C-alpha positions in Angstrom: 0.0 -0.3 -0.1 2.9 2.2 0.8 4.7 1.3 -2.7 1.8 2.1 -4.5 1.2 5.7 -2.6 4.7 6.6 -3.8 4.6 6.4 -7.2 0.8 8.3 -6.9 2.9 11.3 -5.2 6.2 10.5 -7.8 3.2 10.7 -10.5 1.3 13.6 -8.8 4.3 15.7 -9.1 6.0 14.8 -12.6 2.6 16.3 -13.6 2.5 19.2 -11.4 6.0 19.7 -13.8 4.9 19.2 -16.7 2.1 21.3 -16.5 4.4 24.3 -15.2 6.8 24.0 -18.5 3.5 23.4 -20.9 3.2 27.0 -19.4 3.8 29.7 -22.0 6.6 32.2 -19.9 8.6 35.3 -21.4 11.8 34.4 -23.0 15.4 35.7 -21.6 18.7 34.2 -21.0 20.6 34.1 -18.3 24.5 33.7 -18.6 24.7 31.8 -15.1 29.1 32.2 -15.6 29.5 32.7 -11.9 26.2 32.6 -9.9 25.1 30.3 -6.8 21.6 27.8 -7.0 20.4 27.2 -4.0 18.0 24.4 -3.8 15.1 22.2 -2.3 14.4 18.8 -3.5 11.5 16.0 -3.2 13.8 13.1 -2.8 12.9 9.1 -3.9 14.8 6.1 -4.0 13.3 2.9 -5.9 15.3 0.3 -4.6 16.3 -2.7 -7.3 17.8 -5.9 -7.0 17.9 -7.6 -3.3 17.7 -4.3 -2.0 14.5 -3.9 -3.6 13.2 -7.2 -2.2 13.9 -5.9 1.7 12.5 -3.2 1.3 9.7 -0.6 -0.5 10.4 2.4 -2.2 12.1 5.3 -0.5 10.9 9.3 0.1 12.3 12.2 1.6 13.6 15.4 1.4 16.8 17.1 0.5 18.6 20.3 -0.2 21.7 21.5 -1.9 24.3 24.6 -3.4 25.7 24.7 -6.4 28.2 26.9 -8.1 28.3 27.5 -12.0 32.4 27.8 -12.8 31.1 28.7 -16.4 27.7 28.8 -18.3 28.3 25.1 -18.4 29.4 23.0 -15.9 28.6 23.5 -12.3 30.1 22.4 -9.2 28.5 22.1 -5.2 27.4 20.2 -2.2 24.4 17.9 -1.5 22.1 17.1 1.8 19.7 14.4 1.7 17.8 12.1 3.7 16.0 9.1 2.8 13.8 6.5 4.7 13.3 3.1 3.1 10.1 0.9 5.6 9.2 -2.7 5.5 6.5 -4.2 3.3 3.0 -3.1 4.2 1.9 -7.0 4.1 4.4 -9.2 5.8 3.7 -13.0 7.0 4.4 -14.8 10.8 7.8 -15.1 12.0 8.9 -12.9 8.6 11.9 -10.7 9.5 11.7 -6.9 8.1 14.2 -4.1 7.6 13.1 0.1 7.5 16.2 1.6 6.1 17.3 5.4 7.4 20.1 6.9 5.3 21.6 10.6 5.5 24.2 11.3 2.7 25.7 14.3 2.7 28.9 15.0 -0.7 29.8 17.2 -3.2 27.8 16.4 -7.4 29.5 18.0 -11.0 26.6 19.2 -13.6 27.6 19.0 -17.1 24.6 21.3 -19.1 24.7 20.6 -22.8 22.1 23.5 -24.0 23.0 25.8 -21.2 22.3 29.2 -24.0 18.1 27.6 -23.6 15.4 27.9 -20.7 14.8 24.0 -21.3 18.1 22.8 -20.7 19.5 19.4 -20.1 22.2 18.4 -18.0 24.9 15.1 -17.5 25.5 14.9 -13.2 27.8 12.5 -11.0 28.9 13.2 -7.9 30.4 11.3 -4.6 28.6 11.0 -0.6 28.8 9.8 2.7 26.0 7.6 3.7 25.8 7.4 7.2 23.0 5.3 7.7 20.5 3.4 10.4 18.9 -0.4 9.7 16.6 -1.1 11.8 15.7 -5.5 11.8 12.3 -6.5 13.1 11.2 -10.1 13.8 7.9 -10.7 13.6 6.4 -13.7 15.6 2.0 -13.3 16.4 1.4 -13.9 18.4 4.2 -13.6 20.6 5.7 -9.6 20.6 8.1 -8.4 18.1 12.0 -8.8 18.3 14.1 -5.9 16.4 17.5 -4.4 16.8 19.3 -1.6 14.9 22.3 -1.4 12.9 24.2 2.1 12.3 27.3 2.5 10.3 28.6 5.0 7.6 30.3 4.0 3.8 29.9 5.8 0.7 27.8 6.4 -1.6 27.9 7.2 -5.4 25.9 8.6 -8.0 25.3 9.8 -11.5 23.2 10.0 -14.3 21.1 12.7 -16.0 18.4 16.1 -15.4 16.5 18.4 -17.1 16.4 21.8 -15.9 13.9 24.9 -16.9 14.0 28.4 -16.4 10.9 29.2 -15.2 10.6 32.3 -14.1 14.6 34.8 -14.2 15.4 33.6 -10.8 13.6 30.2 -10.1 15.1 27.1 -12.2 12.6 24.2 -11.7 14.5 20.3 -12.5 14.0 16.7 -12.4 16.8 14.2 -12.5 17.1 10.1 -13.1 20.0 9.2 -10.8 21.6 6.2 -10.4 22.9 5.1 -6.9 25.2 2.4 -5.4 26.7 2.8 -1.2 30.1 1.0 -1.5 28.9 -1.6 1.5 30.9 -5.2 1.4 28.9 -8.0 1.0 25.8 -6.5 0.2 24.3 -4.8 -2.4 21.9 -1.6 -1.9 21.6 0.3 -4.7 18.7 2.2 -6.5 16.9 4.4 -8.9 15.9 7.6 -7.6 13.2 10.3 -9.6 14.0 13.8 -7.9 11.7 16.7 -8.6 13.4 20.3 -7.4 13.5 24.2 -7.6 16.7 25.8 -7.7 16.9 30.1 -6.6 20.1 32.0 -8.3 22.4 34.3 -7.4 25.3 36.7 -9.0 25.8 36.1 -12.0 24.9 38.6 -14.9 21.8 38.7 -17.5 22.9 38.0 -21.3 21.7 40.0 -24.1 
């Protein structure tokens, strides 16, 4: 049930993003060289492989700051929180897991068509992920046993995104990223469909 609700949220947010893209806005061109952007993000995680059999999709908030070295290249830092919950329907004597991930790190972004209001980019990053796993074994009608594990590991991400300059200093974006936690003897990977907005400061208006 929770997984279904998350997919509905993802679909609604994506529809809103596409509707905003369809609005007719005034045309301008920004030279982003030297600009700084502050962004807020809705993070989602679509667990795959072995990880996908343990948890449902994740959801959480994120923030980032980026600096444009030139009109095509930006570097920045990001911070995010994701909660992956156990399946909603479980059977007796089932070991369930709940993952809480707190990640922070750096990223680089290359914009393929920076002179357009509607632009595409490639993005890659490296982060430190502080994760907590809550194990719970349900044995009805006996009370369940639970335990927690906390640890830190490296996380890498890469993917593609799209940005739309909705207003002169406001950009909307959506990105699809592959994420992998570098945990020994355990495959933890997920795809993120992240949607958000960025406020831009500094720089100069192009002609």
